[in-house]
ZADOVO-275992 format. One line per 4 residues: their letters; for each residue y, x, z of C-alpha. Coordinates in Angstrom, 2 decimals, padded with zeros to 5 digits. Layout:
BEGIN
A> Y X Z; ...
//
This chain:
BEGIN
MTRP> 086.85 096.76 094.25; 089.58 096.03 096.97; 091.40 098.69 098.03; 094.25 099.12 101.11
TLQQ> 097.41 099.72 100.10; 099.66 103.08 100.58; 101.66 100.91 103.01; 098.80 099.41 105.28
LSAV> 097.75 103.57 105.62; 101.48 104.74 106.24; 101.54 101.94 109.20; 098.76 104.10 111.16
PLLA> 101.04 106.42 113.31; 098.52 109.40 112.67; 098.88 109.05 108.52; 102.65 107.29 109.11
DLED> 104.34 111.09 107.51; 101.99 111.90 104.76; 102.90 111.51 101.48; 101.74 109.03 098.80
PELS> 099.28 111.75 096.75; 097.89 112.44 100.38; 097.93 108.81 101.27; 095.93 108.08 097.89
WLIE> 093.32 110.83 098.24; 091.83 108.80 101.50; 092.08 105.53 099.20; 089.88 107.06 096.71
HGEY> 087.45 108.90 098.81; 087.32 106.23 101.17; 085.31 103.39 101.57; 086.93 099.74 102.23
QRFA> 085.39 097.47 104.49; 086.41 093.80 105.84; 084.23 091.93 108.93; 085.23 088.71 110.27
EGET> 085.26 087.50 113.87; 082.94 088.62 115.96; 080.88 090.20 113.20; 079.60 094.04 114.31
VVEQ> 081.27 097.19 112.89; 078.95 100.06 114.22; 075.84 099.72 115.98; 075.13 101.80 118.95
GTPA> 072.62 103.99 118.56; 072.92 104.49 114.99; 073.87 107.81 113.21; 077.51 108.65 113.48
DRMV> 078.39 109.10 109.88; 081.84 107.43 109.58; 085.92 107.78 110.80; 087.05 104.11 111.13
ILLE> 090.83 103.44 109.89; 091.70 100.71 111.69; 094.38 098.92 109.29; 094.69 095.43 110.42
GALE> 092.43 093.13 113.54; 090.76 094.40 116.62; 087.78 095.63 117.61; 086.19 096.17 120.84
FRFS> 083.76 099.30 121.89; 080.89 097.86 123.95; 078.80 100.40 126.40; 075.30 099.10 127.21
HSAD> 076.02 101.29 130.51; 079.52 100.32 131.24; 081.01 097.36 132.19; 084.37 098.70 130.75
PLRI> 084.51 098.03 126.69; 087.26 099.42 125.10; 089.54 097.86 122.45; 090.93 099.89 119.44
EAGN> 093.93 097.79 117.90; 094.98 098.42 114.35; 096.54 101.60 113.53; 094.39 103.60 115.66
ITGL> 091.57 105.98 114.31; 088.88 106.15 115.60; 084.53 106.52 114.87; 083.38 109.67 114.27
LPFS> 085.85 112.45 113.94; 086.01 116.37 112.15; 084.92 118.47 114.48; 083.33 116.21 117.01
RMTH> 079.40 116.77 117.95; 078.67 113.34 118.45; 075.47 112.43 116.34; 075.61 108.89 117.38
FAGT> 077.52 106.03 118.24; 077.40 105.70 121.88; 078.90 101.94 121.77; 078.48 098.39 119.38
AVAL> 082.02 097.90 118.17; 082.76 093.76 117.35; 085.47 092.65 115.54; 087.99 090.40 117.98
APIQ> 089.68 089.30 115.32; 089.25 089.73 111.44; 089.22 093.14 110.19; 090.31 095.28 107.37
ALFI> 089.28 099.09 107.72; 088.53 102.41 105.57; 085.71 104.46 106.38; 085.59 108.19 105.60
YKSE> 081.95 109.47 105.64; 080.93 112.71 107.09; 080.15 114.19 103.78; 084.08 113.37 102.86
FMPM> 085.46 115.47 106.15; 085.97 119.18 104.63; 087.21 118.19 101.27; 089.67 115.77 103.54
LSAI> 091.02 118.15 105.20; 091.14 120.89 102.35; 093.46 118.69 100.41; 095.46 116.93 103.69
PALA> 095.57 120.19 105.72; 097.88 118.60 108.29; 095.28 116.14 109.31; 093.27 118.69 111.07
PRLV> 095.38 119.89 114.01; 096.70 115.69 114.71; 092.51 115.19 114.66; 091.43 117.51 116.49
GLLT> 094.36 116.61 119.06; 093.10 112.90 119.08; 089.52 114.21 119.83; 090.83 116.28 122.78
DRVR> 092.53 113.32 124.14; 089.90 110.53 122.95; 086.89 113.10 125.06; 089.22 113.76 128.08
SFSQ> 089.90 109.86 128.29; 086.15 109.37 128.20; 085.15 111.63 130.48; 087.37 110.23 133.10
QELR> 086.36 107.08 132.96; 082.84 108.12 132.98; 083.94 110.19 135.73; 085.13 107.00 137.91
REKL> 082.43 105.22 136.44; 079.83 108.05 138.38; 081.44 107.60 141.26; 081.43 104.39 141.87
ASLG> 078.11 104.57 141.45; 077.56 107.18 143.76; 079.70 105.28 146.24; 077.33 102.06 145.70
KLAA> 074.57 104.01 146.40; 076.09 105.59 149.60; 077.23 101.96 150.55; 073.89 100.49 150.17
GLAH> 072.03 103.05 152.09; 074.94 103.19 154.73; 074.65 099.21 154.94; 070.65 099.52 155.27
ELGN> 070.95 102.22 157.77; 073.52 099.92 160.16; 071.36 096.69 159.38; 068.42 097.72 161.00
PASA> 070.00 099.05 164.59; 072.04 095.84 164.21; 069.66 093.29 163.91; 067.30 095.11 166.68
AKRA> 070.40 095.04 168.92; 071.07 091.50 168.06; 067.68 090.51 169.11; 067.42 092.40 172.14
AATL> 070.82 090.85 173.44; 069.78 087.64 172.54; 066.11 087.60 174.83; 068.11 089.73 177.25
AESL> 070.13 086.89 178.66; 066.91 084.85 178.86; 065.05 087.89 181.01; 067.51 088.35 182.93
VELE> 067.77 084.85 184.21; 063.84 084.70 184.32; 064.57 088.34 186.40; 066.86 086.88 188.70
TLSA> 064.59 083.79 189.44; 061.45 086.06 190.30; 063.36 088.87 192.33; 064.26 085.20 194.81
RLGA> 060.97 084.04 194.85; 058.88 087.58 195.36; 061.98 088.60 197.99; 061.17 085.48 200.01
RIGA> 057.74 086.55 200.22; 057.68 090.42 200.87; 061.86 090.62 202.12; 064.17 093.61 201.33
EGME> 061.93 096.48 202.56; 059.29 095.48 200.19; 061.54 094.83 197.30; 063.04 098.53 197.84
QLLA> 059.09 099.74 198.21; 058.34 098.09 195.09; 061.70 099.77 192.91; 060.88 103.04 194.66
YLGR> 057.34 102.63 192.64; 058.20 101.51 189.61; 060.99 104.01 189.26; 057.85 106.39 188.74
LEPR> 057.00 105.21 185.52; 057.86 107.30 182.89; 057.71 106.61 178.87; 055.20 109.42 177.18
PLSA> 054.58 109.70 173.30; 051.63 107.80 172.04; 049.95 107.80 168.58; 049.09 104.59 167.07
MERA> 045.87 104.60 168.25; 046.66 106.20 171.36; 048.95 103.50 171.90; 046.15 100.69 170.48
DLED> 043.72 102.09 172.97; 045.88 102.52 176.43; 047.04 098.57 175.54; 043.41 097.29 175.51
ELGR> 042.85 099.06 178.78; 045.88 097.64 180.15; 045.42 094.31 179.09; 041.51 094.68 180.74
WLEA> 042.90 095.28 183.96; 045.56 092.48 183.66; 043.03 089.76 182.73; 040.83 090.70 185.93
HNPA> 044.26 090.01 188.26; 046.14 087.73 186.15; 044.59 085.82 183.29; 047.76 083.72 182.00
KAWD> 049.94 086.46 181.41; 047.52 089.42 180.63; 047.99 089.80 176.78; 050.95 089.11 176.51
WAAT> 052.27 091.82 178.89; 049.81 094.29 177.79; 052.74 095.28 175.24; 055.67 095.98 177.96
WADA> 053.44 097.94 180.31; 052.29 100.36 177.36; 055.86 100.45 176.35; 057.37 101.81 179.81
GASV> 054.46 104.28 180.06; 052.15 102.44 182.22; 048.41 103.14 183.27; 045.66 101.66 184.69
EWLE> 046.33 104.42 186.90; 049.51 103.06 188.05; 048.45 099.75 188.45; 045.96 100.63 190.61
GLHT> 047.76 102.59 192.85; 049.49 099.02 193.55; 046.79 098.36 196.09; 048.64 101.54 198.03
LKHE> 051.27 099.84 198.56; 052.21 097.94 202.11; 049.91 095.25 203.18; 052.19 092.50 201.90
LAAP> 052.43 093.75 198.43; 048.75 094.73 198.08; 048.00 091.08 198.97; 045.78 089.23 196.47
QALP> 047.91 086.53 197.06; 051.29 088.74 196.36; 049.94 090.27 193.14; 050.52 087.75 190.63
EVLA> 054.17 087.54 191.86; 054.93 091.16 191.72; 053.18 091.70 188.57; 055.19 089.42 187.06
WLEA> 058.25 090.84 188.44; 057.48 094.00 187.72; 057.26 092.77 184.11; 059.96 091.12 183.98
SLRV> 061.64 093.89 185.16; 060.09 096.30 182.79; 060.78 093.92 179.71; 064.69 093.74 180.65
RGQV> 064.65 097.46 181.09; 063.60 097.80 177.51; 065.85 095.37 175.99; 068.73 097.56 177.33
QVVQ> 066.63 100.91 175.98; 067.36 098.87 172.47; 070.21 098.08 173.16; 071.62 101.09 173.84
DSTE> 069.69 103.50 171.39; 070.78 100.76 168.59; 074.53 101.10 169.31; 073.81 104.73 169.65
RISG> 072.36 104.42 166.10; 075.29 102.88 164.69; 077.94 104.99 166.42; 075.97 107.96 165.16
LVRA> 076.30 106.70 161.65; 079.51 106.15 161.94; 080.28 109.31 163.35; 078.38 110.56 159.94
IKSY> 080.02 108.34 157.34; 083.59 109.83 159.50; 082.16 113.63 158.79; 080.79 112.99 155.57
TYMD> 084.21 111.47 154.15; 086.40 114.00 156.21; 088.90 111.56 157.15; 092.13 112.70 158.66
QTPR> 091.52 116.33 157.85; 092.90 118.39 155.15; 091.27 118.80 152.14; 089.98 122.67 152.79
QEVD> 088.91 123.99 155.79; 085.98 125.62 157.29; 082.76 123.75 156.72; 079.16 123.45 158.48
VREG> 077.19 122.91 155.63; 074.57 122.19 158.10; 076.18 119.34 159.24; 077.38 118.44 156.37
LDNT> 073.57 118.41 154.53; 072.55 116.38 157.89; 075.30 113.83 157.38; 074.38 113.36 153.56
LAIF> 070.60 113.01 154.51; 071.56 110.73 157.76; 073.05 108.52 154.64; 069.89 108.29 152.44
GHRL> 067.72 107.85 155.60; 066.21 104.27 154.40; 064.71 106.31 151.22; 063.73 108.97 153.10
RKGV> 061.57 106.85 155.33; 059.96 104.83 152.17; 057.49 107.69 151.87; 059.21 110.85 151.35
RLER> 058.49 113.98 153.79; 061.32 116.00 154.85; 061.44 119.78 155.65; 064.77 121.38 156.83
DYDP> 065.13 125.22 157.04; 068.09 126.09 158.44; 069.55 129.13 159.27; 070.60 129.78 162.92
ALPK> 073.40 132.38 161.49; 074.57 130.34 158.96; 078.46 131.00 158.74; 081.21 128.49 158.26
ISAY> 082.29 128.80 154.74; 086.22 127.65 153.55; 085.72 124.60 151.56; 086.68 121.36 150.24
GSEL> 084.67 119.07 152.61; 084.66 116.41 150.79; 083.40 117.75 147.12; 080.73 119.43 149.17
NQLW> 078.99 116.22 150.62; 078.87 114.72 146.87; 077.41 117.88 145.62; 074.76 117.33 148.20
TNLI> 074.35 113.91 147.33; 073.88 114.15 143.35; 071.56 116.87 144.54; 069.71 114.81 146.78
DNAL> 069.76 111.94 144.56; 068.55 113.39 141.68; 065.25 114.78 143.75; 065.00 111.36 145.35
DAMG> 065.01 109.77 141.89; 062.39 112.77 140.34; 059.63 111.88 142.77; 059.79 107.96 142.83
GSGT> 060.07 107.24 145.81; 057.04 109.66 147.05; 056.76 113.52 147.97; 058.00 116.04 149.79
LRVR> 061.83 117.08 150.14; 062.94 120.28 151.11; 066.65 121.12 152.22; 066.76 124.94 153.32
AVRE> 070.42 126.65 153.93; 070.36 130.30 154.42; 073.27 133.23 154.79; 072.94 135.83 151.92
GEGV> 075.65 138.46 152.27; 078.90 136.79 153.31; 078.29 133.41 151.92; 075.18 130.60 152.17
LVEI> 072.39 130.15 149.73; 071.49 126.24 149.72; 068.18 124.97 148.27; 067.09 121.79 147.39
RDSG> 063.65 121.32 146.52; 061.68 117.94 145.27; 058.10 117.72 144.45; 058.65 116.28 141.23
PGIP> 057.17 116.15 138.06; 059.72 119.19 136.91; 061.90 119.19 134.68; 060.64 120.54 130.82
PELR> 061.71 124.05 130.12; 063.51 122.75 126.37; 065.57 120.29 128.58; 066.92 122.96 131.59
AKIF> 069.39 124.46 129.16; 071.06 121.01 129.05; 071.08 119.12 132.49; 074.53 120.61 133.42
DPFF> 076.24 119.34 130.05; 078.01 115.97 129.95; 076.35 113.27 129.57; 073.16 114.51 128.89
TTKE> 070.58 112.56 131.20; 066.68 111.59 130.89; 067.35 108.46 132.83; 066.97 104.99 130.82
VGRG> 069.65 103.72 129.26; 071.86 101.82 132.09; 070.56 104.08 134.87; 072.32 106.96 134.43
TGLG> 076.01 108.41 132.73; 074.38 112.28 132.77; 077.89 113.28 134.74; 075.59 113.63 138.17
LETV> 074.68 117.16 137.17; 077.95 117.93 135.57; 079.80 116.88 138.48; 077.65 119.37 140.74
RRIV> 078.62 121.87 138.30; 082.08 121.52 138.39; 082.26 121.65 142.43; 080.47 124.60 142.12
EHHK> 082.97 126.61 139.88; 085.67 125.41 141.60; 083.96 126.88 144.82; 083.72 130.13 142.59
GSIQ> 080.05 129.97 143.19; 077.21 129.61 141.30; 074.10 127.16 140.83; 070.25 127.50 138.95
VESQ> 067.80 125.86 138.31; 064.22 126.65 138.85; 061.53 123.96 137.85; 057.65 123.83 136.94
PGDT> 055.03 120.65 137.75; 055.45 119.79 141.54; 058.08 122.18 142.47; 062.04 122.31 141.15
RFQV> 064.33 123.66 142.66; 068.10 123.74 143.18; 069.62 126.51 144.37; 073.43 127.00 145.51
RLPS> 075.05 130.38 146.18; 078.83 129.77 147.82; 080.66 132.37 149.24; 082.11 132.79 152.29
GG> 085.56 132.23 151.02; 085.57 129.65 148.58
//
């Protein structure tokens, strides 16, 4: 059987100063393999049972959950390392060029460390570097994924009011031209005094909250009344009058105005002018409400990211929770009932504001994922001693008891491949520890609670 040479092994930096007998041990107890370009060296998901000493060529680890492959050049050691807890290969290794490699199987690890004691600290160092590098890469990916979710949510939240404002602004110009024409025509009939009286009467209208059924009934009543007085426009106008808070009684009140206004021949023009005025006011209100909503979202995202502020400051936890919930608004409106319970005496705490918002983002996102788009999300923040207790509670299926001890472990996830890296809750744990706080979870079907306790001094 073909074997690698001592010269090939000594070209590996980690093995360069080993004695010939030590290198010979590796050759004798290893398995020499060659792979053509494009061949698979190890398959993702298969048991991690070997260390790979890459003697020639290059390979690429490809991960299903990441767009960034990992390239390994000749002279490096990869695969399973002694003392590693890896059980299965996390990616598929493919030869980028013809490869020569020496496999040292797991069963030979202890004899290898006994025969070559110098390898133990070197391989531990290599393992530490690899874990650190992989963790940093996955943390960056987790942050980008979180940022992507927030960006998508914010785009959705901004899109609705922006579209509403655009539609209202587009029709407002036409409505104003129509109103000007109607005003000139009606003013010639009833005069300035009549117009003033009509404006004053219009000012008595005030929108009132109605249920969907109440509003439908009101539109029917208004439509029937208008149909009796102005058949051509009755049902087109009913919605405008209902939005403005009009009633049949208010319309009947037009008969109490001065004779010119109440005259049957004037009423169609009066009604047309009133409807156009109300329509313009409604469109202006839509523009105002939409732009205020956009401004509010911009304020929320600015506060969420703590732009232009020092990293550590006095933080209002309620504000941070509300800003985070605002960014998830599009998901909350799709079937999730939101309940908030904030202690009015909640103290501010000294904290890293952007980190806390990342903490709330991960917990709320996790809760929404668990509920699958429908259920009840409860967000509670109360004073506890000198600090605060924040509870994120969802009505999802719960976390099985056998998994609760693992949920904060790095890379542990119950989501299917490609949907999670298992770093969301690990990030939560690190942020809580950074603030010298604590986190615990209680879960049963229909009720899962993540409880975060943070001291006032962080």
